C-alpha positions in Angstrom: 0.0 0.0 0.0 1.1 3.6 -0.7 2.1 5.8 1.0 4.8 4.2 3.0 5.1 5.2 6.7 7.6 7.9 7.7 8.0 11.7 7.6 10.3 11.5 4.6 7.9 9.5 2.5 8.1 10.7 -1.2 5.1 12.0 -3.0 3.6 9.6 -5.5 3.7 10.6 -9.2 0.4 9.6 -10.9 0.2 9.6 -14.7 -2.9 10.9 -16.5 -3.8 11.4 -20.1 -1.8 14.6 -20.6 0.8 14.6 -17.9 2.2 12.9 -14.8 2.0 14.9 -11.5 3.1 14.4 -7.9 0.0 14.2 -5.8 -0.7 15.6 -2.4 -2.3 12.4 -1.1 -2.2 9.2 -3.1 -3.1 5.6 -1.9 -2.7 2.5 -4.0 -3.6 -1.1 -3.1 -2.0 -2.9 -6.1 1.7 -3.7 -6.6 3.5 -1.0 -8.6 4.7 -2.2 -12.0 6.5 0.3 -14.2 5.3 0.3 -17.8 5.9 2.1 -21.0 2.9 4.1 -22.3 2.3 3.3 -26.0 -0.6 5.6 -27.0 -1.7 9.2 -26.6 0.1 12.3 -25.4 2.4 10.4 -23.0 3.4 7.8 -25.6 7.0 6.7 -25.0 7.2 7.8 -21.4 7.3 5.5 -18.4 4.4 5.2 -15.9 6.3 4.3 -12.7 3.3 2.6 -11.0 1.4 1.2 -14.0 -2.1 1.4 -15.2 -3.8 -1.1 -12.8 -2.4 0.5 -9.7 -3.3 4.0 -11.0 -6.8 2.9 -12.0 -7.5 1.5 -8.6 -5.9 4.3 -6.6 -7.3 7.1 -4.4 -5.9 10.6 -5.2 -6.7 13.7 -3.2 -5.7 17.2 -4.0 -5.1 19.8 -1.2 -5.3 23.4 -2.2 -6.1 26.9 -0.9 -6.7 30.5 -2.0 -6.3 33.1 0.7 -5.9 36.4 -1.2 -6.7 37.8 -4.7 -9.6 35.3 -4.7 -12.0 36.9 -7.2 -9.1 37.7 -9.6 -7.9 34.1 -9.5 -11.2 32.2 -9.4 -11.2 31.3 -13.1 -7.7 29.9 -12.8 -8.5 27.8 -9.8 -11.7 26.6 -11.3 -10.0 25.6 -14.6 -7.2 23.8 -12.7 -9.6 21.8 -10.6 -11.6 20.9 -13.7 -8.5 19.9 -15.6 -7.1 17.7 -12.7 -10.1 15.3 -12.9 -10.1 15.1 -16.7 -6.3 14.4 -16.9 -6.6 11.4 -14.6 -10.1 10.2 -15.4 -9.7 10.1 -19.1 -6.9 7.7 -18.8 -8.0 5.8 -15.7 -11.9 5.9 -15.5 -12.1 3.9 -12.2 -9.7 6.1 -10.2 -11.2 7.7 -7.0 -10.7 11.4 -6.8 -11.1 13.9 -4.0 -10.4 17.6 -3.4 -9.8 19.6 -0.2 -10.1 23.3 -0.7 -9.5 26.1 1.9 -10.8 29.6 1.6 -11.2 32.4 4.2 -14.4 34.2 5.3 -12.5 37.5 4.6 -9.6 37.3 2.3 -6.1 38.5 3.4 -5.0 41.9 2.1 -2.3 41.1 -0.3 -0.8 44.6 -0.1 -0.3 44.3 3.6 1.1 40.8 3.3 3.8 42.2 0.9 4.7 44.6 3.7 4.9 41.7 6.1 1.8 42.8 7.9 -1.4 40.8 8.5 -4.6 42.4 7.4 -7.9 41.6 5.8 -10.1 43.1 3.2 -13.5 44.5 4.4 -15.6 42.6 1.8 -16.5 39.0 2.5 -15.5 36.2 0.2 -18.2 35.1 -2.2 -18.5 31.7 -0.6 -21.7 30.9 -2.5 -19.7 31.0 -5.8 -17.3 28.4 -4.5 -20.2 26.2 -3.2 -21.9 26.3 -6.6 -18.7 25.4 -8.3 -17.7 22.5 -6.1 -21.2 21.1 -6.1 -21.1 21.1 -9.9 -17.9 19.1 -10.1 -18.7 16.6 -7.3 -20.7 13.4 -7.8 -23.9 13.4 -5.8 -23.6 11.2 -2.7 -26.8 9.3 -3.4 -26.3 9.1 -7.2 -26.3 5.6 -8.8 -25.1 7.1 -12.1 -21.5 6.8 -13.2 -19.3 9.7 -12.3 -18.6 12.0 -15.2 -15.0 12.5 -16.2 -14.8 16.0 -14.8 -16.3 15.1 -11.5 -14.6 14.3 -8.2 -16.0 11.4 -6.1 -16.0 13.8 -3.1 -14.8 17.3 -2.3 -14.8 19.5 0.8 -14.8 23.3 1.0 -13.1 24.4 4.2 -14.1 28.0 5.2 -12.1 29.6 8.0 -12.2 32.9 9.8 -8.5 33.9 10.2 -9.3 37.3 11.7 -9.8 35.7 15.2 -6.9 35.1 17.5 -7.9 31.4 17.4 -8.7 30.6 13.8 -12.3 29.4 13.5 -13.0 26.6 11.0 -16.6 26.1 9.9 -16.4 22.4 10.4 -20.1 21.3 10.4 -23.6 22.4 9.5 -24.2 24.3 12.7 -21.0 26.3 12.4 -21.7 27.2 8.8 -25.3 28.2 9.7 -24.1 30.4 12.5 -21.5 32.2 10.4 -23.0 32.5 6.9 -26.6 31.4 7.2 -29.0 28.5 7.0 -29.3 28.5 3.2 -25.6 28.2 2.8 -25.4 25.4 5.3 -28.0 23.5 3.2 -26.2 24.2 0.0 -22.9 23.0 1.5 -24.4 19.7 2.8 -22.2 17.5 0.6 -19.1 19.7 1.0 -18.8 20.0 4.8 -15.4 19.1 6.2 -16.8 16.8 8.9 -18.2 14.5 6.2 -15.3 14.3 3.8 -13.2 11.5 5.2 -16.1 9.1 5.6 -17.5 10.1 2.1 -14.3 9.7 0.1 -13.3 6.5 2.0 -16.7 4.9 1.3 -16.5 5.9 -2.4 -13.1 4.3 -2.6 -14.2 1.1 -1.0 -17.3 1.0 -3.2 -15.1 1.4 -6.3 -12.7 -1.3 -5.3 -15.5 -3.7 -4.6 -17.1 -3.1 -8.0 -14.0 -4.0 -9.9 
């Protein structure tokens, strides 16, 4: 099984249709068997773990955006969209997850450049992120096959960094208290306290189906 135990454990490079990339979190259950790719964009290159191990793996991306959020939204959305396509189009049975962190109020990038901590007065458009991640995440109760651009499970971590002790909106009640009941309902499948159970169950379901 990957990853091996130890603080110096290397990141696992997982090969998709267009490129290979070191992943934040990657778990495999099949023996790694290096093989030469013979078709497509990666033709001629070596897949260090092989198609079977990749196709039966769990891969989770961990990302954040703390400043210049609106300016960079299109880029982060395109990157998240492309990550799933790159891996799913080569390995359709791979299990994919995404952990994404945003602040309630974004950091002031001008103050950060001056080595000072400050926040912009306008709140982050959390609803925009919620709509996006709901759109690229397979519904929990869906019996349909996951589309190539969809993750099996994602979580949107919203945190208030303006407090002395950072407050993370971990569950439905905390989201409801900070940004409203409607947002808590919309985030039902994205809540951090549900992610580990959700992605683990999806991975086990996928392994049992193969």
